[in-house]
PDB file of N, H, CA, C and O in Angstrom:
ATOM      1  N   UNK A   1      75.988 137.232 132.031  1.00  0.00           N
ATOM      2  CA  UNK A   1      74.648 136.874 132.200  1.00  0.00           C
ATOM      3  C   UNK A   1      74.187 136.505 133.494  1.00  0.00           C
ATOM      4  O   UNK A   1      74.964 135.832 134.171  1.00  0.00           O
ATOM      5  N   UNK A   2      73.182 136.780 133.933  1.00  0.00           N
ATOM      6  H   UNK A   2      72.550 137.326 133.382  1.00  0.00           H
ATOM      7  CA  UNK A   2      72.950 136.322 135.272  1.00  0.00           C
ATOM      8  C   UNK A   2      72.335 134.831 135.129  1.00  0.00           C
ATOM      9  O   UNK A   2      71.379 134.468 134.443  1.00  0.00           O
ATOM     10  N   UNK A   3      73.284 133.977 136.095  1.00  0.00           N
ATOM     11  H   UNK A   3      74.061 134.271 136.652  1.00  0.00           H
ATOM     12  CA  UNK A   3      72.893 132.576 135.812  1.00  0.00           C
ATOM     13  C   UNK A   3      72.054 131.896 137.042  1.00  0.00           C
ATOM     14  O   UNK A   3      71.988 130.682 137.236  1.00  0.00           O
ATOM     15  N   UNK A   4      71.558 132.691 137.668  1.00  0.00           N
ATOM     16  H   UNK A   4      71.612 133.677 137.511  1.00  0.00           H
ATOM     17  CA  UNK A   4      70.635 132.091 139.047  1.00  0.00           C
ATOM     18  C   UNK A   4      69.246 132.454 138.773  1.00  0.00           C
ATOM     19  O   UNK A   4      68.717 133.462 138.303  1.00  0.00           O
ATOM     20  N   UNK A   5      68.693 131.016 139.329  1.00  0.00           N
ATOM     21  H   UNK A   5      69.122 130.198 139.710  1.00  0.00           H
ATOM     22  CA  UNK A   5      67.432 130.774 138.944  1.00  0.00           C
ATOM     23  C   UNK A   5      66.922 130.660 140.556  1.00  0.00           C
ATOM     24  O   UNK A   5      67.538 130.080 141.450  1.00  0.00           O
ATOM     25  N   UNK A   6      65.633 131.370 140.681  1.00  0.00           N
ATOM     26  H   UNK A   6      65.133 131.841 139.955  1.00  0.00           H
ATOM     27  CA  UNK A   6      65.299 131.022 142.038  1.00  0.00           C
ATOM     28  C   UNK A   6      64.492 129.679 142.611  1.00  0.00           C
ATOM     29  O   UNK A   6      63.771 129.114 141.788  1.00  0.00           O
ATOM     30  N   UNK A   7      64.546 129.214 143.738  1.00  0.00           N
ATOM     31  H   UNK A   7      65.131 129.672 144.406  1.00  0.00           H
ATOM     32  CA  UNK A   7      63.815 128.072 143.851  1.00  0.00           C
ATOM     33  C   UNK A   7      62.638 127.852 143.144  1.00  0.00           C
ATOM     34  O   UNK A   7      62.487 126.748 142.622  1.00  0.00           O
ATOM     35  N   UNK A   8      61.541 128.935 143.001  1.00  0.00           N
ATOM     36  H   UNK A   8      61.663 129.832 143.425  1.00  0.00           H
ATOM     37  CA  UNK A   8      60.201 128.873 142.748  1.00  0.00           C
ATOM     38  C   UNK A   8      60.792 128.569 140.992  1.00  0.00           C
ATOM     39  O   UNK A   8      60.259 127.607 140.440  1.00  0.00           O
ATOM     40  N   UNK A   9      61.540 129.134 140.409  1.00  0.00           N
ATOM     41  H   UNK A   9      61.973 129.916 140.857  1.00  0.00           H
ATOM     42  CA  UNK A   9      61.836 128.957 139.158  1.00  0.00           C
ATOM     43  C   UNK A   9      62.256 127.757 138.636  1.00  0.00           C
ATOM     44  O   UNK A   9      61.909 127.302 137.545  1.00  0.00           O
ATOM     45  N   UNK A  10      63.200 127.118 139.625  1.00  0.00           N
ATOM     46  H   UNK A  10      63.482 127.487 140.510  1.00  0.00           H
ATOM     47  CA  UNK A  10      63.616 125.849 139.419  1.00  0.00           C
ATOM     48  C   UNK A  10      62.410 124.609 139.630  1.00  0.00           C
ATOM     49  O   UNK A  10      62.451 123.472 139.158  1.00  0.00           O
ATOM     50  N   UNK A  11      61.418 125.167 140.425  1.00  0.00           N
ATOM     51  H   UNK A  11      61.385 126.090 140.808  1.00  0.00           H
ATOM     52  CA  UNK A  11      60.662 124.007 140.483  1.00  0.00           C
ATOM     53  C   UNK A  11      59.781 123.768 139.590  1.00  0.00           C
ATOM     54  O   UNK A  11      59.305 122.662 139.332  1.00  0.00           O
ATOM     55  N   UNK A  12      59.390 125.325 138.812  1.00  0.00           N
ATOM     56  H   UNK A  12      59.776 126.224 139.021  1.00  0.00           H
ATOM     57  CA  UNK A  12      58.672 125.187 137.521  1.00  0.00           C
ATOM     58  C   UNK A  12      59.559 124.339 136.434  1.00  0.00           C
ATOM     59  O   UNK A  12      58.887 123.604 135.710  1.00  0.00           O
ATOM     60  N   UNK A  13      60.707 124.338 136.261  1.00  0.00           N
ATOM     61  H   UNK A  13      61.253 124.934 136.850  1.00  0.00           H
ATOM     62  CA  UNK A  13      61.555 123.748 135.463  1.00  0.00           C
ATOM     63  C   UNK A  13      61.652 122.205 135.472  1.00  0.00           C
ATOM     64  O   UNK A  13      62.059 121.497 134.551  1.00  0.00           O
ATOM     65  N   UNK A  14      61.195 121.811 136.704  1.00  0.00           N
ATOM     66  H   UNK A  14      60.864 122.386 137.453  1.00  0.00           H
ATOM     67  CA  UNK A  14      61.104 120.152 136.779  1.00  0.00           C
ATOM     68  C   UNK A  14      60.439 119.427 135.740  1.00  0.00           C
ATOM     69  O   UNK A  14      59.251 119.512 135.429  1.00  0.00           O
ATOM     70  N   UNK A  15      61.326 118.704 135.236  1.00  0.00           N
ATOM     71  H   UNK A  15      62.291 118.634 135.489  1.00  0.00           H
ATOM     72  CA  UNK A  15      60.823 117.458 134.186  1.00  0.00           C
ATOM     73  C   UNK A  15      61.315 118.402 133.268  1.00  0.00           C
ATOM     74  O   UNK A  15      61.833 117.438 132.703  1.00  0.00           O
ATOM     75  N   UNK A  16      61.600 119.207 132.684  1.00  0.00           N
ATOM     76  H   UNK A  16      61.179 119.990 133.143  1.00  0.00           H
ATOM     77  CA  UNK A  16      61.797 119.740 131.459  1.00  0.00           C
ATOM     78  C   UNK A  16      63.814 119.531 131.134  1.00  0.00           C
ATOM     79  O   UNK A  16      64.309 120.080 130.149  1.00  0.00           O
ATOM     80  N   UNK A  17      64.591 118.794 131.997  1.00  0.00           N
ATOM     81  H   UNK A  17      64.189 118.347 132.797  1.00  0.00           H
ATOM     82  CA  UNK A  17      65.997 118.646 131.576  1.00  0.00           C
ATOM     83  C   UNK A  17      65.928 117.937 130.465  1.00  0.00           C
ATOM     84  O   UNK A  17      66.506 118.398 129.480  1.00  0.00           O
ATOM     85  N   UNK A  18      65.235 116.694 130.350  1.00  0.00           N
ATOM     86  H   UNK A  18      64.766 116.320 131.150  1.00  0.00           H
ATOM     87  CA  UNK A  18      65.496 115.567 129.163  1.00  0.00           C
ATOM     88  C   UNK A  18      64.960 116.200 128.178  1.00  0.00           C
ATOM     89  O   UNK A  18      65.610 116.079 127.139  1.00  0.00           O
ATOM     90  N   UNK A  19      63.964 116.871 128.092  1.00  0.00           N
ATOM     91  H   UNK A  19      63.436 116.969 128.936  1.00  0.00           H
ATOM     92  CA  UNK A  19      63.382 117.593 126.744  1.00  0.00           C
ATOM     93  C   UNK A  19      64.679 118.490 126.018  1.00  0.00           C
ATOM     94  O   UNK A  19      65.129 118.430 124.874  1.00  0.00           O
ATOM     95  N   UNK A  20      65.068 119.337 127.190  1.00  0.00           N
ATOM     96  H   UNK A  20      64.703 119.385 128.119  1.00  0.00           H
ATOM     97  CA  UNK A  20      66.178 120.401 126.512  1.00  0.00           C
ATOM     98  C   UNK A  20      67.468 119.417 126.033  1.00  0.00           C
ATOM     99  O   UNK A  20      67.914 119.489 124.887  1.00  0.00           O
ATOM    100  N   UNK A  21      67.977 118.552 126.978  1.00  0.00           N
ATOM    101  H   UNK A  21      67.615 118.494 127.909  1.00  0.00           H
ATOM    102  CA  UNK A  21      68.762 117.805 126.583  1.00  0.00           C
ATOM    103  C   UNK A  21      68.527 117.003 125.096  1.00  0.00           C
ATOM    104  O   UNK A  21      69.528 116.852 124.395  1.00  0.00           O
ATOM    105  N   UNK A  22      67.579 116.629 124.739  1.00  0.00           N
ATOM    106  H   UNK A  22      66.765 116.751 125.308  1.00  0.00           H
ATOM    107  CA  UNK A  22      67.266 115.954 123.549  1.00  0.00           C
ATOM    108  C   UNK A  22      67.318 116.826 122.597  1.00  0.00           C
ATOM    109  O   UNK A  22      67.916 116.458 121.585  1.00  0.00           O
ATOM    110  N   UNK A  23      66.776 118.113 122.606  1.00  0.00           N
ATOM    111  H   UNK A  23      66.291 118.411 123.428  1.00  0.00           H
ATOM    112  CA  UNK A  23      66.790 119.364 121.785  1.00  0.00           C
ATOM    113  C   UNK A  23      68.269 119.522 121.265  1.00  0.00           C
ATOM    114  O   UNK A  23      68.534 119.528 120.063  1.00  0.00           O
ATOM    115  N   UNK A  24      69.139 119.639 122.184  1.00  0.00           N
ATOM    116  H   UNK A  24      68.924 119.634 123.161  1.00  0.00           H
ATOM    117  CA  UNK A  24      70.331 120.219 121.971  1.00  0.00           C
ATOM    118  C   UNK A  24      71.524 118.883 122.211  1.00  0.00           C
ATOM    119  O   UNK A  24      72.711 119.073 122.480  1.00  0.00           O
ATOM    120  N   UNK A  25      71.048 117.901 122.086  1.00  0.00           N
ATOM    121  H   UNK A  25      70.084 117.747 121.868  1.00  0.00           H
ATOM    122  CA  UNK A  25      71.930 116.573 121.629  1.00  0.00           C
ATOM    123  C   UNK A  25      73.060 116.418 122.980  1.00  0.00           C
ATOM    124  O   UNK A  25      74.075 115.724 123.052  1.00  0.00           O
ATOM    125  N   UNK A  26      72.505 117.260 123.896  1.00  0.00           N
ATOM    126  H   UNK A  26      71.681 117.823 123.838  1.00  0.00           H
ATOM    127  CA  UNK A  26      73.669 116.693 125.295  1.00  0.00           C
ATOM    128  C   UNK A  26      72.871 116.094 126.321  1.00  0.00           C
ATOM    129  O   UNK A  26      71.773 115.585 126.092  1.00  0.00           O
ATOM    130  N   UNK A  27      73.382 116.147 127.397  1.00  0.00           N
ATOM    131  H   UNK A  27      74.274 116.560 127.583  1.00  0.00           H
ATOM    132  CA  UNK A  27      73.063 114.941 128.429  1.00  0.00           C
ATOM    133  C   UNK A  27      72.095 115.688 129.521  1.00  0.00           C
ATOM    134  O   UNK A  27      72.261 116.902 129.643  1.00  0.00           O
ATOM    135  N   UNK A  28      71.034 115.009 130.373  1.00  0.00           N
ATOM    136  H   UNK A  28      70.899 114.023 130.274  1.00  0.00           H
ATOM    137  CA  UNK A  28      70.416 115.786 131.123  1.00  0.00           C
ATOM    138  C   UNK A  28      71.345 116.518 132.298  1.00  0.00           C
ATOM    139  O   UNK A  28      71.196 117.678 132.682  1.00  0.00           O
ATOM    140  N   UNK A  29      72.141 115.757 132.680  1.00  0.00           N
ATOM    141  H   UNK A  29      72.262 114.815 132.368  1.00  0.00           H
ATOM    142  CA  UNK A  29      73.291 116.637 133.868  1.00  0.00           C
ATOM    143  C   UNK A  29      73.892 117.814 133.062  1.00  0.00           C
ATOM    144  O   UNK A  29      74.000 118.813 133.773  1.00  0.00           O
ATOM    145  N   UNK A  30      74.274 117.976 131.915  1.00  0.00           N
ATOM    146  H   UNK A  30      74.186 117.164 131.337  1.00  0.00           H
ATOM    147  CA  UNK A  30      75.212 119.382 131.551  1.00  0.00           C
ATOM    148  C   UNK A  30      73.834 120.330 131.458  1.00  0.00           C
ATOM    149  O   UNK A  30      74.053 121.523 131.672  1.00  0.00           O
ATOM    150  N   UNK A  31      72.249 119.918 131.127  1.00  0.00           N
ATOM    151  H   UNK A  31      72.071 118.950 130.953  1.00  0.00           H
ATOM    152  CA  UNK A  31      71.392 120.721 131.371  1.00  0.00           C
ATOM    153  C   UNK A  31      71.297 121.137 132.783  1.00  0.00           C
ATOM    154  O   UNK A  31      71.202 122.311 133.140  1.00  0.00           O
ATOM    155  N   UNK A  32      71.333 120.006 133.650  1.00  0.00           N
ATOM    156  H   UNK A  32      71.410 119.052 133.360  1.00  0.00           H
ATOM    157  CA  UNK A  32      70.990 120.589 135.126  1.00  0.00           C
ATOM    158  C   UNK A  32      72.162 121.460 135.428  1.00  0.00           C
ATOM    159  O   UNK A  32      71.876 122.565 135.888  1.00  0.00           O
ATOM    160  N   UNK A  33      73.270 121.216 135.282  1.00  0.00           N
ATOM    161  H   UNK A  33      73.502 120.318 134.908  1.00  0.00           H
ATOM    162  CA  UNK A  33      74.391 122.144 135.605  1.00  0.00           C
ATOM    163  C   UNK A  33      74.218 123.326 135.380  1.00  0.00           C
ATOM    164  O   UNK A  33      74.310 124.145 136.295  1.00  0.00           O
ATOM    165  N   UNK A  34      73.902 123.723 134.002  1.00  0.00           N
ATOM    166  H   UNK A  34      73.827 123.058 133.258  1.00  0.00           H
ATOM    167  CA  UNK A  34      73.416 125.184 133.599  1.00  0.00           C
ATOM    168  C   UNK A  34      72.165 125.744 134.207  1.00  0.00           C
ATOM    169  O   UNK A  34      72.066 126.971 134.177  1.00  0.00           O
ATOM    170  N   UNK A  35      71.366 125.176 134.656  1.00  0.00           N
ATOM    171  H   UNK A  35      71.447 124.179 134.680  1.00  0.00           H
ATOM    172  CA  UNK A  35      70.121 125.633 135.254  1.00  0.00           C
ATOM    173  C   UNK A  35      70.331 125.721 136.696  1.00  0.00           C
ATOM    174  O   UNK A  35      69.632 126.523 137.315  1.00  0.00           O
ATOM    175  N   UNK A  36      71.506 124.756 137.554  1.00  0.00           N
ATOM    176  H   UNK A  36      72.074 124.105 137.051  1.00  0.00           H
ATOM    177  CA  UNK A  36      71.545 125.438 138.863  1.00  0.00           C
ATOM    178  C   UNK A  36      72.894 126.045 138.923  1.00  0.00           C
ATOM    179  O   UNK A  36      73.487 126.064 140.002  1.00  0.00           O
ATOM    180  N   UNK A  37      73.492 126.602 137.725  1.00  0.00           N
ATOM    181  H   UNK A  37      73.010 126.587 136.849  1.00  0.00           H
ATOM    182  CA  UNK A  37      74.462 127.590 138.036  1.00  0.00           C
ATOM    183  C   UNK A  37      75.796 126.854 138.177  1.00  0.00           C
ATOM    184  O   UNK A  37      76.814 127.537 138.296  1.00  0.00           O
ATOM    185  N   UNK A  38      75.877 125.557 138.175  1.00  0.00           N
ATOM    186  H   UNK A  38      75.051 125.002 138.079  1.00  0.00           H
ATOM    187  CA  UNK A  38      77.194 125.090 138.224  1.00  0.00           C
ATOM    188  C   UNK A  38      78.262 125.175 137.017  1.00  0.00           C
ATOM    189  O   UNK A  38      79.488 125.203 137.121  1.00  0.00           O
ATOM    190  N   UNK A  39      77.383 125.213 135.704  1.00  0.00           N
ATOM    191  H   UNK A  39      76.387 125.191 135.619  1.00  0.00           H
ATOM    192  CA  UNK A  39      78.304 125.268 134.621  1.00  0.00           C
ATOM    193  C   UNK A  39      78.463 126.732 134.061  1.00  0.00           C
ATOM    194  O   UNK A  39      77.405 127.352 133.945  1.00  0.00           O
ATOM    195  N   UNK A  40      79.684 127.416 133.678  1.00  0.00           N
ATOM    196  H   UNK A  40      80.543 126.913 133.772  1.00  0.00           H
ATOM    197  CA  UNK A  40      79.860 128.538 133.170  1.00  0.00           C
ATOM    198  C   UNK A  40      79.275 128.578 131.848  1.00  0.00           C
ATOM    199  O   UNK A  40      79.083 127.458 131.374  1.00  0.00           O
ATOM    200  N   UNK A  41      78.899 129.664 131.039  1.00  0.00           N
ATOM    201  H   UNK A  41      79.055 130.574 131.424  1.00  0.00           H
ATOM    202  CA  UNK A  41      77.907 130.187 130.220  1.00  0.00           C
ATOM    203  C   UNK A  41      79.248 130.333 129.050  1.00  0.00           C
ATOM    204  O   UNK A  41      78.775 130.984 128.117  1.00  0.00           O
ATOM    205  N   UNK A  42      80.492 130.040 128.785  1.00  0.00           N
ATOM    206  H   UNK A  42      80.876 129.512 129.543  1.00  0.00           H
ATOM    207  CA  UNK A  42      81.372 130.450 128.224  1.00  0.00           C
ATOM    208  C   UNK A  42      81.512 129.635 126.690  1.00  0.00           C
ATOM    209  O   UNK A  42      82.513 129.662 125.975  1.00  0.00           O
ATOM    210  N   UNK A  43      80.412 129.015 126.443  1.00  0.00           N
ATOM    211  H   UNK A  43      79.598 128.993 127.024  1.00  0.00           H
ATOM    212  CA  UNK A  43      80.110 128.161 125.042  1.00  0.00           C
ATOM    213  C   UNK A  43      79.062 128.534 124.083  1.00  0.00           C
ATOM    214  O   UNK A  43      78.157 129.224 124.552  1.00  0.00           O
ATOM    215  N   UNK A  44      78.995 128.238 122.896  1.00  0.00           N
ATOM    216  H   UNK A  44      79.730 127.677 122.515  1.00  0.00           H
ATOM    217  CA  UNK A  44      77.612 128.667 122.319  1.00  0.00           C
ATOM    218  C   UNK A  44      76.636 128.065 122.810  1.00  0.00           C
ATOM    219  O   UNK A  44      75.664 128.719 123.186  1.00  0.00           O
ATOM    220  N   UNK A  45      76.668 126.445 122.943  1.00  0.00           N
ATOM    221  H   UNK A  45      77.458 125.914 122.637  1.00  0.00           H
ATOM    222  CA  UNK A  45      75.888 125.542 123.504  1.00  0.00           C
ATOM    223  C   UNK A  45      74.951 126.099 124.727  1.00  0.00           C
ATOM    224  O   UNK A  45      73.728 126.166 124.855  1.00  0.00           O
ATOM    225  N   UNK A  46      76.015 126.459 125.548  1.00  0.00           N
ATOM    226  H   UNK A  46      77.008 126.405 125.444  1.00  0.00           H
ATOM    227  CA  UNK A  46      75.437 126.559 127.149  1.00  0.00           C
ATOM    228  C   UNK A  46      74.791 127.767 127.076  1.00  0.00           C
ATOM    229  O   UNK A  46      73.806 127.918 127.798  1.00  0.00           O
ATOM    230  N   UNK A  47      75.247 128.928 126.137  1.00  0.00           N
ATOM    231  H   UNK A  47      76.047 128.805 125.551  1.00  0.00           H
ATOM    232  CA  UNK A  47      74.471 130.131 126.166  1.00  0.00           C
ATOM    233  C   UNK A  47      73.068 129.725 125.607  1.00  0.00           C
ATOM    234  O   UNK A  47      72.075 129.919 126.307  1.00  0.00           O
ATOM    235  N   UNK A  48      72.969 129.212 124.462  1.00  0.00           N
ATOM    236  H   UNK A  48      73.776 129.054 123.893  1.00  0.00           H
ATOM    237  CA  UNK A  48      71.723 128.717 123.824  1.00  0.00           C
ATOM    238  C   UNK A  48      70.794 127.991 124.699  1.00  0.00           C
ATOM    239  O   UNK A  48      69.592 128.184 124.514  1.00  0.00           O
ATOM    240  N   UNK A  49      71.192 127.142 125.676  1.00  0.00           N
ATOM    241  H   UNK A  49      72.168 126.986 125.826  1.00  0.00           H
ATOM    242  CA  UNK A  49      70.139 126.232 126.438  1.00  0.00           C
ATOM    243  C   UNK A  49      69.688 127.346 127.667  1.00  0.00           C
ATOM    244  O   UNK A  49      68.567 127.374 128.176  1.00  0.00           O
ATOM    245  N   UNK A  50      70.820 128.250 128.019  1.00  0.00           N
ATOM    246  H   UNK A  50      71.730 128.227 127.606  1.00  0.00           H
ATOM    247  CA  UNK A  50      70.221 129.009 129.197  1.00  0.00           C
ATOM    248  C   UNK A  50      69.201 130.116 128.595  1.00  0.00           C
ATOM    249  O   UNK A  50      68.371 130.771 129.225  1.00  0.00           O
ATOM    250  N   UNK A  51      69.466 130.149 127.295  1.00  0.00           N
ATOM    251  H   UNK A  51      70.140 129.617 126.783  1.00  0.00           H
ATOM    252  CA  UNK A  51      68.204 131.250 126.841  1.00  0.00           C
ATOM    253  C   UNK A  51      66.922 130.638 126.793  1.00  0.00           C
ATOM    254  O   UNK A  51      65.933 131.357 126.932  1.00  0.00           O
ATOM    255  N   UNK A  52      66.752 129.014 126.558  1.00  0.00           N
ATOM    256  H   UNK A  52      67.556 128.429 126.445  1.00  0.00           H
ATOM    257  CA  UNK A  52      65.871 128.203 126.309  1.00  0.00           C
ATOM    258  C   UNK A  52      65.291 128.364 127.479  1.00  0.00           C
ATOM    259  O   UNK A  52      64.128 128.761 127.532  1.00  0.00           O
ATOM    260  N   UNK A  53      66.109 128.041 128.754  1.00  0.00           N
ATOM    261  H   UNK A  53      67.055 127.718 128.710  1.00  0.00           H
ATOM    262  CA  UNK A  53      65.988 128.041 129.928  1.00  0.00           C
ATOM    263  C   UNK A  53      65.126 129.376 130.497  1.00  0.00           C
ATOM    264  O   UNK A  53      64.144 129.248 131.228  1.00  0.00           O
ATOM    265  N   UNK A  54      65.471 130.233 130.198  1.00  0.00           N
ATOM    266  H   UNK A  54      66.269 130.337 129.604  1.00  0.00           H
ATOM    267  CA  UNK A  54      64.926 131.624 130.716  1.00  0.00           C
ATOM    268  C   UNK A  54      63.544 131.708 129.994  1.00  0.00           C
ATOM    269  O   UNK A  54      62.521 132.186 130.485  1.00  0.00           O
ATOM    270  N   UNK A  55      63.682 131.157 128.722  1.00  0.00           N
ATOM    271  H   UNK A  55      64.513 130.769 128.323  1.00  0.00           H
ATOM    272  CA  UNK A  55      62.263 131.206 127.815  1.00  0.00           C
ATOM    273  C   UNK A  55      61.171 130.703 128.563  1.00  0.00           C
ATOM    274  O   UNK A  55      60.111 131.267 128.836  1.00  0.00           O
ATOM    275  N   UNK A  56      61.734 129.088 128.982  1.00  0.00           N
ATOM    276  H   UNK A  56      62.595 128.630 128.759  1.00  0.00           H
ATOM    277  CA  UNK A  56      60.613 128.360 129.846  1.00  0.00           C
ATOM    278  C   UNK A  56      60.612 128.964 130.962  1.00  0.00           C
ATOM    279  O   UNK A  56      59.461 128.774 131.355  1.00  0.00           O
ATOM    280  N   UNK A  57      61.067 129.486 131.633  1.00  0.00           N
ATOM    281  H   UNK A  57      62.002 129.640 131.314  1.00  0.00           H
ATOM    282  CA  UNK A  57      60.600 130.049 132.973  1.00  0.00           C
ATOM    283  C   UNK A  57      59.426 131.362 132.968  1.00  0.00           C
ATOM    284  O   UNK A  57      58.632 131.675 133.855  1.00  0.00           O
ATOM    285  N   UNK A  58      59.629 131.900 131.789  1.00  0.00           N
ATOM    286  H   UNK A  58      60.274 131.645 131.069  1.00  0.00           H
ATOM    287  CA  UNK A  58      58.693 132.976 131.352  1.00  0.00           C
ATOM    288  C   UNK A  58      57.283 132.405 131.023  1.00  0.00           C
ATOM    289  O   UNK A  58      56.225 132.929 131.370  1.00  0.00           O
ATOM    290  N   UNK A  59      57.416 131.256 130.304  1.00  0.00           N
ATOM    291  H   UNK A  59      58.275 130.830 130.022  1.00  0.00           H
ATOM    292  CA  UNK A  59      56.570 130.683 129.840  1.00  0.00           C
ATOM    293  C   UNK A  59      55.612 129.916 130.891  1.00  0.00           C
ATOM    294  O   UNK A  59      54.414 129.827 130.624  1.00  0.00           O
ATOM    295  N   UNK A  60      56.099 129.387 132.025  1.00  0.00           N
ATOM    296  H   UNK A  60      57.073 129.459 132.242  1.00  0.00           H
ATOM    297  CA  UNK A  60      55.346 128.434 132.973  1.00  0.00           C
ATOM    298  C   UNK A  60      55.271 129.526 134.169  1.00  0.00           C
ATOM    299  O   UNK A  60      54.847 129.138 135.257  1.00  0.00           O
ATOM    300  N   UNK A  61      55.572 130.554 134.049  1.00  0.00           N
ATOM    301  H   UNK A  61      55.916 130.870 133.165  1.00  0.00           H
ATOM    302  CA  UNK A  61      55.509 131.254 135.544  1.00  0.00           C
ATOM    303  C   UNK A  61      53.857 131.723 135.609  1.00  0.00           C
ATOM    304  O   UNK A  61      53.193 131.946 134.597  1.00  0.00           O
ATOM    305  N   UNK A  62      53.455 131.803 136.691  1.00  0.00           N
ATOM    306  H   UNK A  62      53.994 131.623 137.513  1.00  0.00           H
ATOM    307  CA  UNK A  62      51.990 132.112 136.465  1.00  0.00           C
ATOM    308  C   UNK A  62      51.955 133.684 136.708  1.00  0.00           C
ATOM    309  O   UNK A  62      52.896 134.326 137.175  1.00  0.00           O
ATOM    310  N   UNK A  63      50.945 134.112 136.389  1.00  0.00           N
ATOM    311  H   UNK A  63      50.181 133.590 136.010  1.00  0.00           H
ATOM    312  CA  UNK A  63      50.645 135.559 136.167  1.00  0.00           C
ATOM    313  C   UNK A  63      50.186 135.996 137.534  1.00  0.00           C
ATOM    314  O   UNK A  63      49.290 135.415 138.146  1.00  0.00           O
ATOM    315  N   UNK A  64      50.911 137.163 138.036  1.00  0.00           N
ATOM    316  H   UNK A  64      51.639 137.635 137.539  1.00  0.00           H
ATOM    317  CA  UNK A  64      50.462 138.110 139.102  1.00  0.00           C
ATOM    318  C   UNK A  64      49.282 138.364 138.913  1.00  0.00           C
ATOM    319  O   UNK A  64      48.771 138.136 137.817  1.00  0.00           O
ATOM    320  N   UNK A  65      48.528 138.937 140.027  1.00  0.00           N
ATOM    321  H   UNK A  65      48.944 139.122 140.917  1.00  0.00           H
ATOM    322  CA  UNK A  65      47.195 139.557 140.340  1.00  0.00           C
ATOM    323  C   UNK A  65      46.991 140.800 139.103  1.00  0.00           C
ATOM    324  O   UNK A  65      46.100 140.777 138.254  1.00  0.00           O
ATOM    325  N   UNK A  66      47.695 141.512 139.196  1.00  0.00           N
ATOM    326  H   UNK A  66      48.418 141.531 139.886  1.00  0.00           H
ATOM    327  CA  UNK A  66      48.221 142.539 138.306  1.00  0.00           C
ATOM    328  C   UNK A  66      47.894 142.471 136.946  1.00  0.00           C
ATOM    329  O   UNK A  66      47.144 143.216 136.316  1.00  0.00           O
ATOM    330  N   UNK A  67      48.734 141.197 136.436  1.00  0.00           N
ATOM    331  H   UNK A  67      49.343 140.591 136.948  1.00  0.00           H
ATOM    332  CA  UNK A  67      48.921 141.022 135.274  1.00  0.00           C
ATOM    333  C   UNK A  67      47.254 140.426 134.619  1.00  0.00           C
ATOM    334  O   UNK A  67      46.632 140.784 133.619  1.00  0.00           O
ATOM    335  N   UNK A  68      47.007 139.641 135.431  1.00  0.00           N
ATOM    336  H   UNK A  68      47.512 139.350 136.243  1.00  0.00           H
ATOM    337  CA  UNK A  68      45.669 138.922 135.398  1.00  0.00           C
ATOM    338  C   UNK A  68      44.510 139.794 135.183  1.00  0.00           C
ATOM    339  O   UNK A  68      43.632 139.406 134.412  1.00  0.00           O
ATOM    340  N   UNK A  69      44.421 140.730 135.671  1.00  0.00           N
ATOM    341  H   UNK A  69      45.134 141.045 136.297  1.00  0.00           H
ATOM    342  CA  UNK A  69      43.393 141.616 135.632  1.00  0.00           C
ATOM    343  C   UNK A  69      43.683 142.593 134.595  1.00  0.00           C
ATOM    344  O   UNK A  69      42.711 143.154 134.089  1.00  0.00           O
ATOM    345  N   UNK A  70      44.707 142.859 134.240  1.00  0.00           N
ATOM    346  H   UNK A  70      45.496 142.404 134.651  1.00  0.00           H
ATOM    347  CA  UNK A  70      45.056 143.760 132.945  1.00  0.00           C
ATOM    348  C   UNK A  70      44.686 142.855 131.627  1.00  0.00           C
ATOM    349  O   UNK A  70      44.277 143.318 130.562  1.00  0.00           O
ATOM    350  N   UNK A  71      44.910 141.486 131.916  1.00  0.00           N
ATOM    351  H   UNK A  71      45.242 141.111 132.782  1.00  0.00           H
ATOM    352  CA  UNK A  71      44.497 140.607 130.730  1.00  0.00           C
ATOM    353  C   UNK A  71      43.139 140.588 130.402  1.00  0.00           C
ATOM    354  O   UNK A  71      42.609 140.642 129.292  1.00  0.00           O
ATOM    355  N   UNK A  72      42.513 140.479 131.820  1.00  0.00           N
ATOM    356  H   UNK A  72      42.944 140.435 132.721  1.00  0.00           H
ATOM    357  CA  UNK A  72      40.857 140.288 131.559  1.00  0.00           C
ATOM    358  C   UNK A  72      40.324 141.538 131.022  1.00  0.00           C
ATOM    359  O   UNK A  72      39.361 141.590 130.257  1.00  0.00           O
ATOM    360  N   UNK A  73      41.093 142.703 131.519  1.00  0.00           N
ATOM    361  H   UNK A  73      41.875 142.660 132.141  1.00  0.00           H
ATOM    362  CA  UNK A  73      40.670 144.145 130.640  1.00  0.00           C
ATOM    363  C   UNK A  73      40.737 144.128 129.283  1.00  0.00           C
ATOM    364  O   UNK A  73      39.911 144.635 128.524  1.00  0.00           O
ATOM    365  N   UNK A  74      41.694 143.560 128.994  1.00  0.00           N
ATOM    366  H   UNK A  74      42.365 143.148 129.611  1.00  0.00           H
ATOM    367  CA  UNK A  74      41.910 143.387 127.487  1.00  0.00           C
ATOM    368  C   UNK A  74      41.191 142.625 126.697  1.00  0.00           C
ATOM    369  O   UNK A  74      41.052 142.911 125.508  1.00  0.00           O
ATOM    370  N   UNK A  75      40.670 141.616 127.219  1.00  0.00           N
ATOM    371  H   UNK A  75      40.783 141.384 128.185  1.00  0.00           H
ATOM    372  CA  UNK A  75      39.722 140.910 126.727  1.00  0.00           C
ATOM    373  C   UNK A  75      38.251 140.920 127.099  1.00  0.00           C
ATOM    374  O   UNK A  75      37.370 140.091 126.868  1.00  0.00           O
ATOM    375  N   UNK A  76      38.226 141.928 127.653  1.00  0.00           N
ATOM    376  H   UNK A  76      38.941 142.601 127.841  1.00  0.00           H
ATOM    377  CA  UNK A  76      36.704 142.470 128.191  1.00  0.00           C
ATOM    378  C   UNK A  76      36.150 141.288 128.843  1.00  0.00           C
ATOM    379  O   UNK A  76      35.060 140.910 128.413  1.00  0.00           O
ATOM    380  N   UNK A  77      36.689 140.623 129.808  1.00  0.00           N
ATOM    381  H   UNK A  77      37.574 140.930 130.158  1.00  0.00           H
ATOM    382  CA  UNK A  77      35.908 139.362 130.544  1.00  0.00           C
ATOM    383  C   UNK A  77      35.458 140.057 131.943  1.00  0.00           C
ATOM    384  O   UNK A  77      34.832 139.408 132.781  1.00  0.00           O
TER     385      UNK A  77
END
C-alpha cells in the first residue's frame, strides 16, 4: 500500500487527527505517524486508519476545473 501523502494532502488533513484517533480509540500520535508514513501498515488497525485517511483526502480535495465543468454540465448550470 502506498503510504505517501503530498504536502497538499497533508494540509487538507490538518485538524482531522483527533477525530480519527477518537473513532479508533487510539492516540493522535499514532494517527499522525500513519498519515506521515512513519508507521508501517502491518496491523488491521493501521490499515483501517489509512483507508479512512485516503477517503478524507478524496472528500476534502478541491475539484479541478475539468471536474467542475463536468459537474456543472451534469446539473445544467
